[in-house]
C-alpha positions as CSV (number, residue, x, y, z in Angstrom):
1,M,101.4,99.2,86.9
2,T,99.6,96.7,89.2
3,V,101.2,93.8,90.8
4,E,99.2,91.3,88.7
5,R,100.7,92.7,85.4
6,E,104.3,92.5,86.6
7,N,106.5,89.7,85.3
8,W,106.5,87.0,88.0
9,M,110.3,86.5,88.2
10,Q,111.0,90.2,87.9
11,L,108.6,90.9,90.8
12,A,110.1,88.1,92.9
13,L,113.6,89.5,92.5
14,Q,112.6,93.2,92.8
15,W,114.5,95.1,95.5
16,R,112.3,98.2,95.7
17,G,109.3,97.5,97.9
18,S,111.0,94.5,99.4
19,V,111.8,94.4,103.2
20,A,115.1,92.6,102.5
21,S,117.2,95.7,103.0
22,K,115.6,96.3,106.4
23,V,116.1,92.8,107.7
24,F,119.5,92.2,106.0
25,F,121.7,92.8,109.1
26,R,119.5,90.7,111.3
27,I,119.6,87.9,108.8
28,L,123.4,88.4,108.6
29,L,123.8,88.0,112.3
30,C,121.7,84.8,112.4
31,G,123.6,83.5,109.4
32,G,126.9,84.4,111.0
33,L,125.9,82.4,114.1
34,G,124.9,79.5,111.9
35,F,128.3,79.6,110.2
36,T,130.2,79.7,113.5
37,V,128.3,76.7,114.8
38,S,128.9,74.8,111.6
39,L,132.6,75.6,111.7
40,L,132.9,74.5,115.3
41,D,131.0,71.3,114.4
42,Y,133.5,70.7,111.6
43,F,136.4,70.8,114.1
44,G,134.7,68.4,116.4
45,I,133.2,70.8,118.9
46,S,129.6,69.8,119.0
47,L,127.0,72.4,120.1
48,S,124.0,70.4,119.0
49,W,120.9,70.5,121.2
50,Q,119.8,66.9,121.0
51,G,118.2,64.6,123.5
52,F,115.3,66.8,124.5
53,D,112.3,68.5,123.0
54,T,113.9,71.4,121.1
55,I,112.2,74.7,120.2
56,I,112.1,73.9,116.5
57,T,110.1,70.7,117.1
58,N,108.0,72.1,119.9
59,V,104.5,72.2,118.6
60,S,103.2,74.6,121.2
61,Y,106.0,77.1,120.6
62,N,105.7,77.0,116.9
63,L,101.9,77.4,117.1
64,V,102.2,80.4,119.4
65,L,104.8,82.0,117.1
66,G,102.8,81.3,114.0
67,L,99.6,82.7,115.5
68,L,101.4,85.9,116.6
69,L,102.9,86.4,113.2
70,V,99.5,85.9,111.5
71,F,97.8,88.3,113.9
72,R,100.6,90.8,113.5
73,T,100.4,90.9,109.7
74,N,96.6,90.7,109.6
75,S,96.1,93.6,112.1
76,A,98.7,95.7,110.1
77,Y,97.0,95.0,106.8
78,D,93.6,95.9,108.4
79,R,95.0,99.3,109.3
80,F,96.5,99.7,105.7
81,W,93.1,98.8,104.1
82,E,91.1,101.0,106.5
83,G,93.5,103.9,105.6
84,R,92.9,103.3,101.9
85,K,89.2,103.3,102.4
86,A,89.4,106.5,104.3
87,W,91.3,108.2,101.5
88,G,88.8,106.7,99.0
89,T,86.0,108.5,101.0
90,I,88.0,111.8,101.0
91,T,88.6,111.5,97.2
92,A,85.0,110.7,96.3
93,S,83.6,113.4,98.6
94,I,85.9,116.1,97.1
95,R,85.0,115.1,93.5
96,S,81.3,115.1,94.3
97,L,81.4,118.3,96.2
98,G,83.5,120.0,93.5
99,H,81.0,119.0,90.9
100,F,78.0,120.0,93.1
101,I,79.5,123.5,93.8
102,W,80.3,124.2,90.1
103,V,77.0,123.0,88.7
104,A,74.5,123.8,91.5
105,I,75.6,127.3,92.5
106,A,74.4,130.0,90.1
107,E,76.7,132.8,89.1
108,S,74.8,136.1,89.7
109,E,77.8,138.3,89.6
110,P,81.1,138.2,87.6
111,Q,83.1,137.5,90.7
112,D,81.1,134.3,91.5
113,R,83.0,132.2,89.0
114,E,86.4,133.1,90.5
115,D,85.0,132.5,94.0
116,K,83.9,129.0,92.9
117,A,87.3,128.2,91.5
118,S,89.0,129.4,94.7
119,I,86.7,127.1,96.8
120,L,87.3,124.2,94.5
121,R,91.0,124.6,95.0
122,L,90.4,124.6,98.8
123,L,89.1,121.1,98.3
124,V,92.4,120.1,96.8
125,A,94.1,122.0,99.7
126,F,92.1,119.9,102.1
127,A,93.6,116.7,100.6
128,I,97.1,118.1,100.7
129,A,96.8,119.4,104.2
130,T,95.5,116.0,105.3
131,K,98.5,114.3,103.7
132,L,100.9,116.8,105.4
133,K,99.2,116.3,108.8
134,L,99.4,112.5,108.6
135,R,103.1,112.8,107.7
136,R,103.7,115.4,110.4
137,Q,105.1,117.8,107.8
138,P,104.7,121.6,107.9
139,I,102.8,123.7,105.3
140,N,104.8,123.6,102.1
141,S,104.7,125.2,98.6
142,E,102.3,122.6,97.4
143,L,99.7,123.8,99.8
144,E,100.6,127.5,99.6
145,S,100.0,127.6,95.8
146,L,96.3,126.9,96.4
147,I,95.5,129.5,99.1
148,T,96.0,133.2,99.7
149,Q,98.7,134.6,101.9
150,E,96.2,135.6,104.5
151,Q,94.9,132.0,104.6
152,I,98.5,130.7,105.0
153,L,99.0,132.9,108.1
154,Q,95.7,131.7,109.6
155,L,96.6,128.0,108.9
156,Q,100.0,128.5,110.6
157,S,98.2,129.5,113.8
158,V,95.9,126.5,114.1
159,Q,96.6,122.9,115.0
160,S,94.4,121.2,112.4
161,T,94.7,122.7,109.0
162,S,92.2,120.3,107.5
163,L,89.5,121.3,110.0
164,Q,90.1,125.0,109.3
165,L,89.9,124.4,105.5
166,S,86.6,122.6,106.0
167,I,85.3,125.6,108.0
168,W,86.1,128.0,105.2
169,I,84.3,125.7,102.7
170,G,81.3,125.5,105.0
171,N,81.2,129.2,105.4
172,Y,81.2,129.7,101.6
173,L,78.3,127.3,101.3
174,Q,76.4,129.1,104.0
175,K,77.0,132.4,102.3
176,Q,75.6,131.1,99.0
177,Y,72.5,129.8,100.9
178,E,72.0,133.3,102.4
179,R,72.3,134.8,98.9
180,K,69.5,132.4,97.8
181,L,71.9,130.6,95.4
182,L,71.4,127.3,97.2
183,S,68.3,125.6,98.5
184,V,68.1,124.0,101.9
185,N,68.3,120.5,100.4
186,Q,71.4,121.4,98.4
187,L,73.1,123.0,101.4
188,T,72.4,119.9,103.5
189,A,73.8,117.6,100.8
190,M,76.9,119.7,100.4
191,N,77.5,119.9,104.1
192,G,77.1,116.1,104.3
193,L,80.0,115.8,101.8
194,V,82.1,118.1,103.9
195,N,81.3,115.9,106.9
196,D,82.4,112.8,104.9
197,M,85.7,114.5,104.1
198,L,86.2,115.2,107.8
199,G,85.2,111.6,108.7
200,G,87.9,110.3,106.4
201,F,90.4,112.6,107.9
202,T,89.4,111.6,111.4
203,T,89.7,107.9,110.5
204,C,93.3,108.5,109.3
205,E,94.1,110.3,112.5
206,R,92.8,107.4,114.5
207,I,94.9,104.9,112.6
208,L,98.0,107.1,113.0
209,S,97.5,107.7,116.8
210,T,96.7,104.0,117.7
211,P,99.8,101.9,117.2
212,I,100.1,98.2,117.9
213,P,100.5,97.7,121.7
214,L,104.2,97.9,122.6
215,A,104.0,94.8,124.9
216,Y,102.7,92.7,122.0
217,A,105.4,94.0,119.6
218,I,108.2,93.3,122.2
219,Y,106.9,89.8,122.9
220,L,106.8,88.8,119.3
221,K,110.3,90.1,118.6
222,R,111.6,88.2,121.6
223,L,110.0,84.9,120.4
224,L,111.5,85.5,117.0
225,L,114.9,86.2,118.5
226,I,114.8,83.0,120.6
227,Y,113.7,81.0,117.6
228,C,116.4,82.3,115.2
229,I,119.2,82.1,117.7
230,S,118.3,78.5,118.6
231,L,118.1,77.3,115.0
232,P,121.8,76.6,114.3
233,F,122.2,74.6,117.5
234,Q,119.2,72.4,116.6
235,L,120.1,71.8,113.0
236,V,123.9,71.4,113.0
237,D,123.9,67.8,114.1
238,T,121.9,66.8,111.0
239,L,122.8,69.4,108.4
240,H,126.4,70.3,109.3
241,W,127.6,72.8,106.6
242,W,124.0,73.2,105.3
243,T,123.1,74.8,108.6
244,F,124.4,78.2,107.5
245,P,122.2,78.6,104.3
246,I,119.1,77.0,106.0
247,V,119.3,79.4,108.9
248,I,119.6,82.4,106.5
249,I,116.5,81.2,104.6
250,L,114.3,80.5,107.7
251,S,115.4,83.8,109.3
252,F,114.6,85.7,106.1
253,V,111.1,84.2,106.0
254,L,110.2,84.8,109.7
255,L,111.9,88.2,110.1
256,G,110.6,89.4,106.7
257,V,107.0,88.6,107.6
258,E,107.3,90.4,110.9
259,E,108.9,93.4,109.1
260,I,106.1,93.6,106.6
261,G,103.6,94.0,109.4
262,T,105.8,96.8,110.9
263,E,106.1,98.7,107.7
264,I,102.4,98.7,106.7
265,E,101.3,99.5,110.2
266,N,101.5,103.2,109.4
267,P,100.2,103.4,105.8
268,F,100.6,107.2,105.5
269,G,104.4,107.4,105.3
270,E,106.7,107.6,102.3
271,D,108.0,104.0,102.2
272,A,107.5,102.0,99.0
273,N,104.7,99.9,100.6
274,D,102.8,102.9,102.0
275,L,99.7,104.4,100.4
276,P,100.6,106.5,97.3
277,L,99.3,109.8,98.8
278,E,101.3,111.9,96.4
279,E,99.5,110.2,93.5
280,I,96.1,110.4,95.1
281,C,96.5,114.1,95.8
282,A,97.8,114.7,92.3
283,N,94.8,112.9,90.8
284,I,92.4,115.0,93.0
285,S,94.2,118.2,91.9
286,Q,94.0,117.2,88.2
287,D,90.3,116.4,88.4
288,I,89.5,119.7,90.0
289,E,91.6,121.7,87.6
290,D,89.9,119.9,84.7
291,L,86.5,120.7,86.2
292,I,87.4,124.4,86.4
293,R,89.1,124.6,83.0
294,V,86.6,122.7,80.9
295,N,83.5,124.2,82.4
296,S,84.9,127.7,82.3
297,Q,85.5,127.3,78.5
298,E,82.0,126.1,78.0
299,K,80.6,129.2,79.7
300,L,82.6,131.6,77.6
């Protein structure tokens, strides 16, 4: 179900997909400091930072912090969206190439249909291998079910399983061209779709291997730390016991926004806010299996 169709209040209070659990202890520390400062103020020990331009009212500091947070979340979402577009390219190319192979390549021998079905499953294997590569996971049963034992052994000896799978697909297309089952234009179009698949895979690799600069991340976290720690001392003289809940709310807002940027920076993981790669690969697999099953029945 999409976000727009969810009940507003249910979505606002939903725990799964929220970053609340990841920032909980940081908020608790800030709130604990606020409670301590409020308690000391209650007993007459004032720790208020008054009489000079404090951080919370310093326009320059707030502007810098706000701009850094906006840039952090925007750059992270750009990576997320670019990753989704790359997977859209992979999905569209696999569907188009699968349809092209099944329809355009004639079956001059009884074995040809089985060969076509095997190559179509290599397209699904490409998507699954890309998912595993991006998650730094080894070859698993999901991938092994689509290829032969000999192919499994070959994939285990190479660094890029997706590239090797694309080579096998390209070799099959070239073989059909040499058998006069494909024209030059058809071969060129199909190889173009293979290149599009590799382009999407390369884009995902680039996103994964290019993190946000460490110095930027450290600087933003330090500014947030200074801001959240200073909050109780600047609020206690005015809010007294209200300092504790206000510090928790403000810390939750600021630390939560920063954590969202951190979580979606790598959109290929298994967190609730990452791309649904399992669902995408399952849809690709179902589309290819439907293509094989329905068209095989029509040819009987």
